Steps between C-alpha positions, in 0.01 A plus 500: 500500500303708247698779330286811437499587122482872591756563778675158493477454876440155637171384661368181665353249256146551635509880439233643270650848482861620544561595861716793382321665208156333507529368144285188433685171520199305372424659156670718241354765268512399135710758309284452193149550636536589870312197625609342834618137453643252759880460481447127456331561161745587218214619272288798573147381578349798323699557172695172475844669484793295618668658802671203656863456593674248277806299607735278308519142626782244455408145578772231528399134492710174502495326161263209495504234227124521440512876450554589131301823459692828502201673653400478862149532638354515853157350582428780744425864419766605745874431521506481882280355772432844652344601161703812472649451159242436227642325196487710190460319165590639159245541216553135403438380848863405567599558866874423517754453210835330537800739480794272596598145571780373726622150550247441773234770475272685259439873559178672401383856499150645537309790649277550800292782630531593864159477668642635825716785370518692827628212701874511562696200394708342778796393277672847473469541878669172554775570256584845636441421866546146623756408240714809529742359756547161321586662167852572610568129427327279242130582534362214295481261791291750699277560201440128478419481867245782452326306225599738223509316161844456340362664182505825696867475607648666194271809539584518872869468437487806263237687697726804523475542124126567521338629284728367222437155648126460594423482869320189619165610647381167623613134486405157628535130452194278446607139510779495237372803311685828563318828439647856491311820445685776308411854378307511170725663246367373168381847404852633515678572174742249354857620450549289184191672349659840566835397344342340198206733416601839625849552361668602819825684501847403611506633854160358587596155366828495688307591817265202475775257394714601790212430744450154355877415521516629857206285607645198328757451771249511783267255325786257448528469880143363525516314161236716339691658206231359269285786625695742272462274192122499499404799288160580651647473848697831460265787589474869572240656726315831437804689620742310268650314792645150424352191650441130440165326486631193683808289552568203274723211622790416275421176304749224575489361147575835334665742746500873422820654366631843449518421130127430487438834660697664223314307236174622645620858483620442140150384408347822641760711307430317176121528533530865596706589191786654688825554298716184515821707465459698819729443798209380712393248238853373473528467873175299511629278224812421701280384787271300270803317348644426844811717450398723800378295790594686821246720672754753630660547162168548325378754751814701467470497121139609516588785732799602284271506199249717689775745593624511144145564369447775749827659396384500135176669602685764702717577199194540278301705744693719745376483858536876571800435724314276740706220645315178413773249575355418843177367344702236302718360781616149423493219751824394671700193403361301798143418393233388751254228413218748440462876536138617517627862459561412132121475468423828669785729608562713806482871561818603333686751718632824376867506622458856639208414732428313820512120451180315467633149427835335438441249224334686208584296192335499158565320173308754288401865527136558583232716346164628611181296423240691704473775758182535702415690822217549746459722802254517787464694821269438799426704811537201727275408792611748761577824311236763419688630189766384257838669491652259242530590135636307197575576138558273202607578145553201266593530129510185286550490116484171309668471157443191282679381190503177304765359727447644844302698752691781672357649821614845620381581849582726783327632814514722799336374822479692827351446850499768767378480864415854627518625862462821701196688623140503386478436125876577462599130441281456193613837366870405539466154347311637202737793445797263504350261242391777262838679528689181407260417220556848346874479553552169326258594220752774427831328586428149367466546124748246371777368720427321822541745787828470688554537875561870474171561313292289748662677794417834342133406466468384859671813637262714291204321661647558841570863432140564387367351824757674715416840346132452581587408856717814529236718340238373747747537793427145595701331774526165673226260422324764303758488226368282217713230354490175315694178439586407147570183300531509122594257225608585141487213246645526149500162317696282737665786685367596846572784741366509858512801727354570844481729793331391829343165590282421201641194324569335165508117474606286203342157454642249251494125448872447576579773755165479688425826689759775534454826694677756280475789741623549860271704724634845590418473874682521830506117555654424159755774544602342835529157331727645230718644778547156646226477758323162540164508324310409822659777692461743207122447491461494876545874522177708506595710196606199287237568232552875483598606142844632450413635152184628329417749227389843619595558864868594431697668228679309225839462683329254745362277217706203392285268291613140436511434123559158348547391140485148352397291196240233492589146380182345642125563498436725797215649693573822694295613798512866608313546823445724799576362846132446566527194269842361585493546879542189720687308228189458288690479172785283642262248645228482234663594166476140372120509537417854391786604268689209343197375297470848332829436310290303258337683212188296548451644849290812530677792667163649585380189688842465664494857613153456650611199695815671626314814618228299672762287674708808598191653659432188708874436582584866575228757427639759743618738225438604142592221256635570152656256255625524144574186295746517215526172297793471262508202260824438305655235277834428329576762240440395139654724236755305311405435139673178396548168663 
C-alpha cells in the first residue's frame, strides 16, 4: 500500500494519485526550488537539494575467522533485493561501522535512504495484527516463525516504550545476516552535551537522571543496559523528549553495573563544573563508589531531593498562595519497571473539577516553552453562508538571562456556531465572541480567571444576545443564538468552558485524544439520566440543543467549566459540529492531529489538511477549527546543584 504524504490515506501500489485527495504518488515538489522530482530520487533533479528519507540500519553478522576489518561494505548499491533501501556512505566512503561485539556476532550500524518512501512497511502490520493474540505468552517463538530477525526482539519486547525505544520499521534475514531498519535520530541533541556544556540546574538534572534510572530496570530485562552507558546514545528530540538512538547488547566480558552508570554521571558533573559539595553531587558519588546500588532507593532519593529543592524555591519566591504540591507528587513505594509518564506527564486534574484521568503523576513541576495558535473557518460544501465565528488572542513574552530562558504566555480562544433566521446566526456568533474578548480584556489583567469570573463573562454574552432578541420581538426559530466553546491558557494552567454542541478536544502523546466537553443536547441528557446510548439517540429530537446563548435568559444557562494543569505537551482543538460530526476526530485524530504535537510540524499545513478532509468527510455544515499548541518542559529555576 502507498500512504499519501498529504492526507495519509492508503492506496494500491499501482496508484499514481491519491484516491482520496488527488495528491501525486509519483513525484514530490522540492521545497527549495519547487521542481517536481520522483519519490525514488533523494536529490532534487533541478537544484540538487537532498530531500530523501534517511533511516538508521543495524546489521548483525556471525563472527568469521577471516573477517578482521571493523568496517562492513556491500558490493551492491542497495541493501535489499527489492532495491528499496539505498546504502548511504559517509564522506570517507565508509558504509557500516562496528558498534558492538558479542561472543558470536558483530554488530554494525549504517544509514540508508528510502527510495520507496510512500510504501508501507509490512512489519508493523504483522506486529500489531497477526502477533497480537500470541503476545499473551512468550512471543519470540512466533516472531521466529514469521522470519523476524532475533536482533529485532529487544525492540519488539519494549515496543510499548516507543518513542523512548526506537520502533523497528523494517527487518529481515539474508542468509545469516540480520538487518533491522530504525528511525534516524542522529540529529537529535545529546543529553551529555547539555549537562556538560550548558550548566543545567538542579531540577532539570534530576529529571533526566530519574528517566535514565527508571529505564535501567526495563533494559535489564532484555540485557541491554549498555544502551545507557554509551554517551552519544542518549538523545533529545526537538521537543526535548528523551529517546535512545539504538539498543546495545550487554557485553558478556564486561557486564554493565549500576556503579558504572554513576561513574558516567560523575564524569558529566566534573566536566560541567558543577559544585562537588552539593547534595546531588554527593548522591552521584555514592552511586559511583558502589555505596548506592538499588534502583528503587536511588529513585526515591532523587525525588526527595527534587521536593527539597522545590521547597527551597518556594521559600525564596512566594507562589501567591497557589497550591503547587500536586505538581511535585512523588511515586509510590511500589515501583513499576518503567513509567513513560515520567517523560511526559498527564493532564493534572484540579481537585474541584470533573475528572479527566486517574493517574496524573509528575516528578517535577512544568513550565511553558511555547504557545502557538491558528484558526480557520470554511463555509462547507452545502451551505450558502457561514454562521461560525472564532476569535484568538495570544500573548507571549520571552525573557532571557545568562542562565535561562523564561517564557510567559497566555491566550483566549473562542469558537461559536450561530443559528436562527436569515443572517441572524452569523450576528449571534460574532456578538458572542466580541463580547467575551472585551470582557476578558477587562477582567483578566493579572490573576487567572476563576469559575465565577468565567461564568460572569458567558452570562454577559448571553444577556446581550437575549436583549437583542427581546428588542426585535423574535420568537421560535427566529430568535438568534449560538453555541460556545472557549479555552483560557496561562502558562500551564487551562480553563475550558462551553455551551451547546461545539467541542474541545485535547491531544497528547500519553493520553491520546480526549473530548473535554459533553454536548448539551437531548440525547446526551438522556444518557446522563441513565438511558442506553442507542435508545437515547434513536429519538427524533436527540440532537436538539438543550442550551445555547441567546434564546433564553440567564437563569436557563448552565455552562460547563473545567480547570486543569498541563504536565505534557498538548494540542487543543476547538471546533464546531460541522467538523467533528460522524466521529471524525475520534476516528482520524492519529492522522490529522497527533503529528501536530511536534514543533517541526506546520499548524498551517495541518489545518489545511484537516479542513479539506472535513469537507470531504462531512461537508454538510460550516466548518471551524482552532488549534492551540502548548509546549512545556520541567521547570528549571533552582540555582545550585
